[in-house]
C-alpha positions in Angstrom: 0.0 0.1 -0.2 1.4 3.5 -0.9 0.9 6.2 2.2 1.2 9.7 2.0 3.4 11.8 4.5 4.4 15.4 5.1 7.4 16.4 6.9 8.1 19.6 8.8 11.2 21.5 10.9 11.4 25.6 12.4 14.1 23.9 14.8 17.9 23.8 14.3 18.8 22.0 10.9 16.1 21.8 9.6 16.8 20.6 5.5 19.2 17.6 8.1 16.2 16.9 10.2 14.1 16.5 6.8 16.4 14.4 5.7 16.7 12.7 8.7 13.1 11.4 9.0 13.3 10.7 4.9 15.7 7.9 5.9 14.8 6.7 9.3 11.0 6.1 7.0 12.7 3.3 5.1 12.6 1.0 8.1 8.3 2.1 7.7 9.3 0.7 4.2 10.3 1.9 0.9 10.2 5.7 0.3 9.2 5.9 -3.5 8.9 8.9 -4.1 10.5 12.6 -2.1 9.2 15.9 -2.8 11.4 19.2 -2.8 11.4 21.2 0.4 9.7 24.5 0.7 10.6 27.5 3.3 6.8 28.5 4.1 5.5 31.3 7.2 4.0 29.5 10.2 -0.1 29.1 10.3 -2.1 29.4 13.9 0.9 30.3 16.2 3.0 32.5 14.1 5.9 33.6 16.9 7.9 31.4 16.0 10.4 30.6 12.6 9.7 29.8 9.5 9.5 26.3 8.3 10.8 23.8 5.9 8.4 21.4 4.7 8.1 18.2 2.5 6.7 15.7 1.4 7.2 11.4 1.0 5.0 8.7 -0.8 6.1 5.8 1.0 5.4 1.4 0.1 4.5 -0.1 3.2 3.0 -3.9 4.6 1.9 -1.5 7.5 -1.5 -1.1 8.8 -2.6 2.9 8.9 -2.4 3.2 12.8 0.6 0.9 12.5 2.5 3.8 10.4 1.1 6.2 12.0 2.9 4.7 15.1 5.7 4.3 13.3 5.9 8.1 12.5 5.1 9.1 15.7 8.4 6.8 17.0 10.6 8.8 14.7 9.3 12.0 16.5 10.4 11.2 19.7 13.9 8.8 18.1 15.3 12.9 16.9 14.0 15.0 19.8 9.7 16.5 19.6 8.0 15.7 22.8 4.8 16.2 21.3 3.0 16.2 25.1 5.2 19.6 26.0 5.6 23.2 24.4 2.9 25.2 22.3 0.4 23.8 19.8 1.3 24.1 16.2 4.8 25.7 17.8 8.1 25.2 17.2 9.4 21.6 16.3 13.0 19.6 15.7 10.4 17.3 12.6 6.2 17.0 12.6 5.6 13.9 10.4 1.7 13.8 9.3 -0.2 10.7 7.9 -1.8 12.1 5.0 -3.4 9.1 2.7 -3.0 6.1 2.6 -4.4 4.6 -0.6 -7.9 6.0 -0.9 -8.1 4.6 2.8 -10.9 6.5 4.6 -11.0 6.1 8.9 -12.1 8.4 12.2 -10.9 7.4 15.4 -9.6 8.9 18.2 -5.8 8.2 16.6 -6.8 8.4 13.0 -8.5 10.2 10.8 -8.1 9.5 6.9 -7.4 11.3 5.0 -5.8 14.3 6.8 -8.1 16.7 7.9 -6.9 19.8 7.1 -5.0 18.9 4.8 -7.2 20.5 1.9 -7.4 23.6 3.4 -3.2 24.0 3.5 -0.8 25.0 0.7 2.5 24.0 3.0 1.1 20.7 2.8 -0.3 20.5 -1.1 1.9 21.6 -2.6 5.3 19.6 -2.2 2.6 16.8 -1.9 1.7 17.1 -5.6 4.8 17.3 -6.5 5.5 13.6 -5.7 1.2 12.8 -5.6 0.0 15.0 -7.6 -2.9 12.8 -9.1 -4.1 10.7 -6.2 -7.7 11.4 -5.8 -8.8 12.6 -2.2 -11.3 10.7 -0.2 -14.3 12.7 1.0 -13.5 15.7 -1.6 -13.8 15.9 -5.1 -10.6 16.2 -6.3 -7.3 14.8 -6.7 -4.1 16.7 -4.9 -3.4 18.8 -7.1 -7.1 20.2 -8.3 -7.2 20.5 -4.5 -3.8 23.1 -4.6 -5.1 24.9 -7.9 -8.4 26.2 -5.7 -5.8 27.5 -2.9 -3.4 29.0 -5.4 -4.5 33.3 -5.6 -5.8 33.7 -9.6 -6.1 29.6 -10.1 
């Protein structure tokens, strides 16, 4: 199964953190595509450094929940503690499971597709590079079409 994962970092050497995370994702499956990295301004809590964002596609045999738990374990290994700090605040790494093929699900632990991705240019822009033609369940559009809706004068 193929899954789309968002990558983000705004502390330390952001690019090195994203590259390290991509490398670690190899333990969860085969990373088959990695986007360019994009400098982005923070959203929500804005009193923090800019982010570097990217996306990748992982081919995995893990279930969605096992993959999510693997992503969270990578965050912990890299020094992120989600139990402390400001929500949406600065972080050394952020890994979000966006899509898992065309699966839809909603549980206390995981919602697919990611419930906020359709409105986030910083997610859709890199994701469109590696999965632009993927149809996003619960929408009437592909990743690329969702991005076009967010772009000015699209």
